[in-house]
Each structure stands twice: as C-alpha cells, then as structure tokens.
C-alpha angles and dihedrals in degrees: 000000000000089000093056090047092054091044091053091044091054091047094052091049092047092045090050090053091053108043093165093063107151112235130012123006117181117056115250096195093131123041097263126183094225109104116246117249112247108257121231108270120257118259112250092233143010139173094239131021114193116194114206132046101212128107089290099049093042090047092054092047092049093048096044090050092047087055091056103263105131107164093087130139120193115198123195122185092211128006129319116281091002096125125068091319090070091058098039112128089232096232115151107199126173096186099111131147097214113077098220091048089051089053092048092049093047092050091047090056092053093046094050090047092066101027093094093054092046098048107021090233113127110240101181087235109176125170103221106149122224136243122210111201126216118204091175138039092243088055090050092051088053089052091048092054089054091046093054086054093049096048095051088053091056096250112134114246139153140188102229136191125250088253092056090051087056092054089048095048116016095192097062122106107225104176094110101039128107095191144310145228118243121202107184097190102055114115149197126234140172096252095199089054092048089054089052092046088053091045090049092052092045086050094051086051093056104266110144114225120199118183125194094037121124125209109219097180148337117239116224122187123183089353097306134105109252104168154328129252117211138176086257099050137284130306120197112220143163097215130035119189117200109208094149093134109207091005094056093095094057091042089053092053097042093085130080088249104047121218109210114225110173109208132116132193126241130182113264121198135201133158132223122209133199115259117283117251089256094036115233117256116257091228094056109127121255112250124220114191102181093172089056090040094236145114126201129194131169113257118188095326088318137075135276109193133168140148151180110274127208094241106042123186116236115215136207095005085155089055098245113134143145128263096236120022110252115192107280124223117302109238108190090176091058093046092047101100089046091052089049089052089049096051089048091053095044108023093174090073095073095100094041120119114239115223099194146322109243118210118190134157121256124186121234129190129215093258101032090248122113124251123243136149143058127322116256091219104038121045111218095026107114129181134207113172145099099078097171093229092307095098097129094043091053102032101096096041095043092049088051097051094047091049091052089047093054098042098038101027089243137043123243095250134046103269096171090121088062101034116126086225093070083079130065131201087272091076092054097077105121088218090053092046094047090051096041096050089050084060097039098052096063090041088065089083102019118111107263114199123187115289099017116151138210113255099199126074091026135150090034098127116031141165115243086247093062098107094044092052091042093054087053095058103272116169112208141216129175133234122181086345095305120123112232130178118252093186140315122262108225116229115276095028112125101253099194092057090056094049090055100041103116117163146137085224136070103321125228093246091065099107094041095053083046094057090046091055092046087056092051092054098042110028130355135303133185123216120185104226100170093132094076115114112252126193131175118208119191141159143188092238133007095306095110094050094046095047095046091046087059096043098045129059099220128068111268096180091099130136112285108268097039126117121217126195109216146163124234098217135198125226090276092054093255125143114263087168141345125214155146119253124195123199105226097177138344089281106027133072132189114211126197118194136167117287097253091050092078098100100025098048091047093052092045095051095040089055092050107034111093117260095251126144087210093064118073132189121186132183103225096168090123092046096070137049111207120216117188113207107195129181143054092286097053085091091058093046097049097040090054090049099048100032085230126118109252103185125127092264096056098029109029126194115283096023132132127204134165110238143163117252116192107323093333125103133199096037113157112221120194121187096224131091104184090239108076091247118114119263145088141268116228115208102198126187101247099245088059093049103100093039093053091045094049088049092049093048093046094046092044098054092092089052094053097256122181139165120261138185143218095275087066092045090049090052090049098049095044096053087050086054094240114161120222125215114243093025110042096008126053142153089285097052121085131201090249093061094053105043098261103124092124090064091059121073102202089174101048093128096254139064121261133188111275094019096121092051091050092047089051090052094048089055101040101029132238132292096213133025131208104238134182117225125200110199109229112184095033120125107211094199098045110024130077110268123238113237110165137304094049113148114246119217125202115195088342095306124109112251107164146309135276114252098195141351141182138177109261108220088196097053090032086222137104111256120200123191121205151134122276119202131189115229121188107247093226106031104025091225118144119259134196110281111225131189089249093055093054094045098046097053129098107224138207131179119214115223112183091329094313115111122217122188116244136188116228125219133177095197129046121247105277092211088066090069109090096201131047105232136171109288096243089049102053104128089249067107079101114142073161125188139191 
C-alpha cells in the first residue's frame, strides 16, 4: 500500500538521521532470516514509564521532557507510531463543541506548525483550512454555535454561503446546502511523522525510547505505582502513563489492582484514490459533510475520504488483538453508503480509480470525550487514551495537559470533562462498551441538540421507585449511569412526539416543566434524587472532625443536627467538590455531593484523609433513596405523616433529624431542597423507599401533590442564582469569585486547604465574577434558546461565557449564569473585576451569532424567596447540585 510505503520511507530517512536510536533498528515486520540486533538493555529504574509510542505517548514524553523531567522511558510493543496513529487521516481540526477539546486542538495545530523547524523531521504540515457543510438549518445553527466559540478565542472562522463553498472547493456539489463554516487555519499532517518528530525531540532531551518491548502489567503497592513488568525485565518507577490506545483497557485490567479505562475499538474505514487527471491542489480545504456522514481531504493529488457509518463494527470485544495494527479486511458492502455520500458530494469522482479501502481500529469512549488523568485507585498511574478518532487533533494539547498534571499536580485548564474519574467501574463492562460504542460512532456526525441522551447502556443504576415513576409518565435521562427523571408527561399527552422533539428552539416540554415549577411554588412536588453521592465519615475520637475541618472551607464544628453547605477546595481555593454535610453525632458526618462526584470525591478524600484505622469513610450512595419534597405544603404533608411539628420554630432551616414517616423508622430528614424553595429532603433506607413514597403521595393528594423532575429543579435553582458543580463551579473557581464568602470561615481557628489562596483573593480582589443575566429582547417562542457556553459581551467586548441557563417561569424570561472577566483593552491582560465593573456595563449574550441584550445582576431577586430567613441562612446556601 502506498501509505505503508510512505510510512516506511519516512521511517528509514528518520532512522538514518538518528543512528544512535536506542532500541531496535531494523524493521522485523516480515519473518526475515537476518538476526535481530540485540537491543539496548532496559534501565532498572526510571521516574516515569510511558507505555505506547503513538501520538499520545510521544506527546507526553515530549512535553514532560520540555518541563524538565528527564528520567523517562517510553516503551512501545511494536514500532513507533505503528498503531492507530499510522492509519490516522491526519486532519487537524479545531471546530469542536466542547471548550477544552477546542483548546487542545488549537494548541496542537500551533505545535505541529513549528515542529519541523524544531526537530528537522518532516511532518507534512500543510495549512489547508476546513469547510463543514450544512444540509439543514439545524446543522447550520450547530455550526454557528461552534463558530461563536472559535471567534472569541481568536481562531479565524466564518459562516459562508454555498456559493463561497464552490469558490473554495470547485468539485463540491452545493445544490442541497444551506450554508457552511470555514476555518482557514485547520491543517493536514502526516500523523506518523508528527509522532516521530515528537519522539526525536524527546530523545534529544534525554528520554529513552525502547521499541519491541511489551508491558505485561504495572505493580502497585499501598495504592501507589512501584514498577512495570515487561517481556524484557522489570523497571522500577514512580509514574506510569498508559497511552496504549485501543490496548489501554486490557493493560488497565492486567494488574492486581485493575484500573478501569472504558474504551472500545471499532473498525474505521476510509478510501484512497489515484490522483485525478488534473491532480488536486495540496492546499485544497478539507471538507466535512456531517449530514452525509463523511470527510474528504486531498491525498497526493487524489482523495482520502472516510466517515462514521450508522452501523459500526466493534472489534476485539473478547480482547484478542494484534501487536501492530495490520490493515484489517476490506468491506466494500459496509462502506457502500459512505461511498454513495461521497459521490453525491463530489460527482466528478465517478470515473476515478480507487487505490484501496483502508480499515483500521479507532478507540471510542462512552461519552465521545477522550480519557485523561490519574487513576482513582493507583496514585502515579496516569492515562491518556480513547481519542474517538480525533487523536491527531488532540495529540499535542492532551500531552501538554497530562504532563502539567504530572509535574504540577494539576493542568493549566479545567479538564474535568475529560477526567478518567468521571467514570466508575460500571462503565467498564465489555457488553456495555460494545453496545455504547456502536451508538457513539454514528453520533460523531449526528446532529446533537441540547439535552440529548444516550440510548444504549441504560437502566443500569436505578432508584427502587423506577417502575412506579415510569408508570406515571416519567421521561428519563442518565447521569453517571444513574437514571433520573427529566419531567413527567401528563396522561393524554402524545408521548412519541415528546421523545423525538429535538430542537435549538423552545422545546415541547416547556409547558409540562412550567406546571411542575408552578406546583413547587404553590403546593408540593416530589423529586426522586437518589442519584446523589452519599458518604458517611466517622471516627472513634475527634479524627473525623479534625480531618474534615482541614479539607472543607466552612466550619463543621456545629451542633449535632445542623447541616453545613461547604466547598471541598484545592490549594488554589478552587472547588474540587461542593456539598452539604450534616453532623449526625459528635463523631459522625453525612456528606451529600453531586452524582458525578462518586469516584472523584472518594479518591480526593482517600488521598488526603490520614491513614487511621479509627477513621472510617463509607460510600452509602446505594443505601438511601432520596426524596425531595419541595413547596409550601411540604410542611403539612410531613407533619401529618410523622405526627411531629415541622414548622420553622421546631425544624429550622438547614437542620437534620432522624424521624419516622408512616411505618418506617430511621429516616433522615433535612430542611433543604437545593432550590431555595421551602421543603425537605428525606433520606430513606432503601427497603422503605416504596412505602414512604406511597405514604407521601397518598397524604399529599389533598395538598395538590405531584411528581416533578430535574428540569423543574434546574429552572428553580437558576432563577435563584444557585451555582452547580461541574457546570458553573470547577477546580478553577473559588468561593470568592461566585459570591460564596459566607460559606467560608477564614477565621475558624484552624487552617484548611485553599485558605491562603482565599485570603489573597480577599485582599487583592478576583479576576472573574459569577454573574446572573436576564435576557431582555429575547422571544421565548421564536428565538434560539441559550443553553450554555454562549459568549458574553460587555460594551461590545468579549468578557466570558455562560455556564448554564434556564427559562424562569416566575420572571417569564431566560436567565443565564456565567463568569465575567475584565481584559485590558490594549494588552488583553486580566484585571480585577469589581462590583462597579459588573454594574456599569451594557451586556449581550451571543446565541449562535445573534446577540441579545441582557441585564446583569450579582444578587438574585429577593422577591423570589418565598420565606424571610436569617440572612446567613438564605438558601443561597446553595452548593447546589443537579
């Protein structure tokens, strides 16, 4: 194959230029009679061992060596860049919907641009630009949303007409297009050569590279990486980086302490053609036609075109796969629909001769985002894998962030959307992964409107009330594998319509959620919130209190029965978690965190709690069903069921008490609702869940009780200006930046993690400020809706992005929450954001290129709070979660 010939040629040139290459020289691809030269022996120890010599492994080695770490060994089981990297289409594309992925791709593009100059290795870098085509208005809207993000990041990008598409690429058939997005700085590279260039630079910086060396397993002692066993002996090390691509899952499971890396390979097809009669210009833009499910780039005067078909073929589910990826079987029948799409888009290709159909494995993950970060169970075990076919676009940026993570303890950007700890063991079932990647691969090019849900791998973690709620019209979404209700379809509504309503505009559930919100405000609603992460931390003496006082920013030394909202901060004062902690007794605490904190929070606390057998932390998420009773009549329902007075004098806000409800004993009742409305959350031992639910619903009939879902909760919390971890709050946001100073006790008599950073902010001011925006000239029925990630403009200048938004049924307006920065007009440097700076600006929110006027507020509307409460108790307490 021409591709393989080129690859070998570049290999030979490169190896000729580097005669001192450590490890194997000659390629033993075929069984040759010449004896293999003896490779250089492996070192007995190293600081870091990286497994995998593709784009990811070489990028991590390159960036670690740039940051000053030299004692690094990179091991490759075959030859460098001989896995998925070798067959990668080589398209570097920055047009990504997820902000952190966009930043990674942008950095990669800049890195590859100067790599040839830095290393002397030809990388084939060619700035061609890319054109993403839209066959429908909805597709064009999704491209406009991406274009807004690119523009504010300073990446040139424009929405163009079909005519302009034809000017840029004369072979494209434009008759069915409504528009397109043109990104002029996107590029093409030879991905194998980029890997070799990164390896060259790393090698010059002292990284040892050994090919033909297989890692059998990683040894872990007392929760820390201690070494690596290979087929050529053992290397002791402090850090291990799993960049094994599609083999990462098996390698993770090979040790005594498994590291779960949920990814699965699928076959990925693309064809190569002979050059056209008039060979294509090498600077012709790459074309992505997502509605046709294909991409097209020039390749040596001809065409390289592949895509993401609707019926993908998963590979190696049983775990048997080759060392180096040989080209898998051609399958023309399977590629047929993609070929038809290509000929429709470029009719002039009919007569073109096809050279070959390439079939290579690509790894996909359960949520279409790559996996990076440290294992929650083995300190020093890092992972970078699962690129969902965007390995070359992410390679540079992902390697940089992982290297920063290892050297500094954290990367320079918020990478939570990519963190390995967003998954639990439940996403590691082979059956789950096989089914999910069959859905994920076509989704790569499917139109994704806000609030879409995966269909495969569902009903895995469910509340004991699942069937009861389902029978009453519940519509479900999934978070961390847990089924949660979006809203309830009332009897008589057309269910099918609702399930297929996909839009960037006003959704079909608008009135349904509106009536649930109204019921929360006027009567009483029940929301099943069992998915929350729940830990119990207890000790024989004061160990629990002392440890938690250090790890949390608020004062937890409160009377028994009180509930405290607090952040779990890192050294920089940023939120690693935000939670509610109830003091159950002198020596035991009950901690409620967001659903997707289950793995992350456990690992964070385990790493920092003293190793003391008298201090016990238990994950009790599965032991309790949580029912949230929201509304002014929740008091009446509960007092009738428990024969106990529940009014504010007897049961103040932010209080926790064990009670009996109906026949059931030992129910933890807390006077918080995570919405700012009055009410209670009941934590019910799981065997009583159905009984208590039935009792509550029966007793509540006369008070107008109804079920509600998370969409109603979101609307309530956003109009009250409650931030939510994972969307509004992250490891780079401090309490000072989001108006939460009152949840921090800087003077609690002892040090806590993040205290110094907060004291500094208190003195010097903050560089971003969490702000609430009410859209003013926005027509809810006719205009595009804001969801999250929309650019915010102040006096015509970009100042930040929205982090979440919802329609407020009370204000009858859209409310967006987001962070405002203050950039110096001349230098672009960040300046302190003051209250005056926020209040004196004229604001606009950019929704898919259209700007809407917005009013900025730093405090919620006090009239929205239904009860007067003590100032420090107003349930702005909200370390709120969804």
